[in-house]
VOMIVEX-267026 format. One record per residue (C-alpha): z, y, x; residue number from 1. Coordinates in nm, 3 decimals. Each point is the difference from the previous one (the first is absolute). Layout:
! residues N
Z  Y  X  NUM
...
! end
This chain:
! residues 82
-0.456  1.599  -0.921  1
-0.257  -0.260  0.050  2
0.094  -0.351  -0.076  3
-0.151  -0.099  0.354  4
0.060  0.157  0.366  5
-0.274  -0.045  0.272  6
0.139  -0.039  0.283  7
-0.123  -0.128  0.387  8
0.176  -0.263  0.154  9
-0.124  -0.137  0.330  10
-0.327  0.124  -0.048  11
-0.050  -0.121  -0.359  12
0.015  0.217  -0.331  13
0.192  -0.187  -0.205  14
0.075  0.081  -0.392  15
0.359  -0.009  -0.097  16
0.159  0.063  -0.356  17
0.180  0.386  0.036  18
0.379  0.001  0.071  19
-0.015  -0.322  0.266  20
0.138  -0.043  0.367  21
-0.187  -0.026  0.269  22
0.154  -0.386  0.076  23
-0.105  -0.053  -0.325  24
-0.358  0.161  0.046  25
0.022  -0.215  0.337  26
0.049  -0.340  -0.223  27
-0.258  0.045  -0.247  28
-0.245  0.071  0.239  29
-0.052  -0.319  0.061  30
0.258  -0.120  0.239  31
0.396  -0.067  0.013  32
0.103  0.338  0.052  33
0.030  -0.046  0.372  34
0.029  0.295  0.200  35
0.115  -0.112  0.335  36
0.033  -0.336  0.233  37
0.275  -0.136  0.171  38
-0.047  -0.046  0.413  39
-0.053  -0.344  -0.092  40
-0.340  0.179  -0.212  41
0.173  -0.179  -0.314  42
-0.065  0.258  -0.287  43
0.289  0.216  -0.112  44
-0.025  0.098  -0.365  45
0.306  0.233  -0.205  46
0.321  -0.192  -0.023  47
0.231  0.216  -0.200  48
-0.243  0.301  -0.210  49
0.294  0.243  0.096  50
-0.061  0.154  0.278  51
0.315  -0.166  0.193  52
-0.240  -0.281  0.211  53
-0.276  0.221  0.144  54
-0.229  -0.288  -0.031  55
-0.272  0.223  -0.222  56
-0.088  0.257  0.284  57
-0.322  0.134  -0.052  58
-0.219  0.325  0.113  59
-0.058  0.174  -0.321  60
-0.202  0.322  0.087  61
0.090  -0.039  0.339  62
0.379  0.017  0.001  63
0.229  -0.342  0.012  64
0.114  -0.085  -0.365  65
0.203  -0.278  -0.172  66
-0.322  -0.147  -0.191  67
0.291  -0.107  -0.302  68
0.134  0.435  0.007  69
-0.312  0.103  -0.025  70
-0.200  0.089  -0.307  71
-0.413  -0.007  0.005  72
-0.182  0.286  -0.064  73
-0.396  0.106  -0.016  74
-0.160  -0.016  0.354  75
0.400  -0.141  0.122  76
-0.196  -0.183  0.360  77
0.194  -0.263  0.144  78
0.003  -0.166  0.325  79
0.192  -0.367  -0.007  80
-0.007  -0.047  0.370  81
0.272  0.139  0.277  82
! end
């Protein structure tokens, strides 16, 4: 098993520690871990970290997933815009 995983976040190649969640990868990619914005345009980040709040919804390989509950996989494509 490799110590790192490569995935694509909004078209950018990102290298993260193997076993990292997508929410952690969003944060490590240089942002605040933001996946959504409010109706007023304010950034919204993961809140609960256990899948209850649904604030970390992203598209993973074209399917809606919760970033805090999804483990990064090699070659995964993550899109933060809905």
